[in-house]
Structures are given as C-alpha cells and as structure tokens.
C-alpha positions in Angstrom: -10.8 -41.3 23.0 -14.3 -42.8 23.3 -16.0 -46.0 24.1 -19.2 -47.2 22.6 -21.5 -49.4 24.6 -24.5 -51.1 23.0 -26.6 -51.9 26.1 -29.1 -54.8 26.4 -32.1 -52.6 25.7 -32.5 -52.7 21.9 -30.8 -49.9 20.1 -29.7 -48.1 23.3 -26.3 -46.6 22.8 -24.0 -45.1 25.4 -20.9 -43.2 24.3 -18.3 -42.3 27.0 -15.9 -39.4 26.1 -12.8 -40.0 28.1 -11.2 -36.6 27.6 -13.7 -34.7 29.6 -15.6 -37.6 31.2 -18.9 -36.7 29.5 -21.4 -39.2 28.2 -24.4 -39.4 25.9 -27.0 -42.1 25.8 -29.2 -42.3 22.7 -32.4 -44.2 22.6 -34.2 -44.1 19.3 -37.2 -46.0 20.7 -37.8 -43.2 23.2 -36.6 -40.6 20.7 -34.3 -39.1 23.2 -30.7 -38.3 24.1 -29.4 -38.0 27.6 -26.3 -35.9 28.1 -24.2 -36.2 31.3 -21.8 -33.2 31.5 -18.5 -32.7 33.2 -20.1 -32.0 36.6 -22.1 -35.2 36.4 -25.4 -33.3 35.8 -27.6 -35.1 33.4 -30.5 -34.0 31.2 -32.6 -35.8 28.8 -33.7 -34.1 25.5 -36.4 -35.4 23.1 -34.7 -35.6 19.7 -37.6 -33.8 18.1 -37.0 -30.8 20.4 -33.3 -30.8 19.5 -34.2 -30.9 15.8 -36.7 -28.1 16.2 -34.9 -25.8 18.7 -31.3 -26.9 18.7 -29.2 -27.7 21.7 -26.0 -26.6 23.4 -22.8 -26.8 21.4 -21.2 -29.5 23.6 -24.2 -31.8 23.1 -24.4 -31.0 19.4 -20.8 -31.8 18.8 -21.1 -35.1 20.6 -24.3 -36.1 18.7 -22.5 -35.3 15.5 -19.6 -37.4 16.5 -21.9 -40.3 17.5 -23.7 -40.1 14.2 -20.4 -40.2 12.3 -19.2 -43.3 14.2 -22.5 -45.1 13.9 -22.4 -44.5 10.1 -18.9 -45.9 10.0 -19.9 -49.0 12.0 -22.9 -49.6 9.8 -20.8 -49.3 6.6 -18.2 -51.8 8.0 -21.0 -54.2 8.9 -22.4 -54.0 5.4 -19.0 -54.7 3.8 -18.5 -57.7 6.2 -21.9 -59.2 5.1 -21.0 -58.9 1.4 -17.8 -60.9 1.8 
C-alpha cells in the first residue's frame, strides 16, 4: 500500500511505501529524486545521473512504480475533462 502526496511546491511528489516504510520524493524542477530507505537514511540523486549510470534496484523499482501511478492518474484526469 502506498500514499501519494502532492506537496505545495509545484510538481513536488512524495510517495510513502507503507510495507517497508520507505519514501521517494520526486522534484522535476530540480531534476532530482530523494530516496529515504528502511533505516531512514536519505540520499538525493539527480535524475540525469540515474538515467546515465542507473541506481540501486530498490530505488529503480519505486521510481518505476511511481511513473506507472502518475501515468494512471494523468489518464484518469484526461478522461474526466472529456466528460
């Protein structure tokens, strides 16, 4: 189970993963993703570096999940505007 939070800063998205208590915060304006792991250690990665060099499997799977959910939300919003 997850919870999505769109924070006040435009386009800042925080996703909490309840199963393992990890979080990712994605900021397209900064072009970065912050990952808070199970031990509460956080690291911020420029998205360009992730694209170029890759990242750990746990962050990659969470970013993939986030992208999938964002795409679904955008698709739902498009359908709502058409109706």
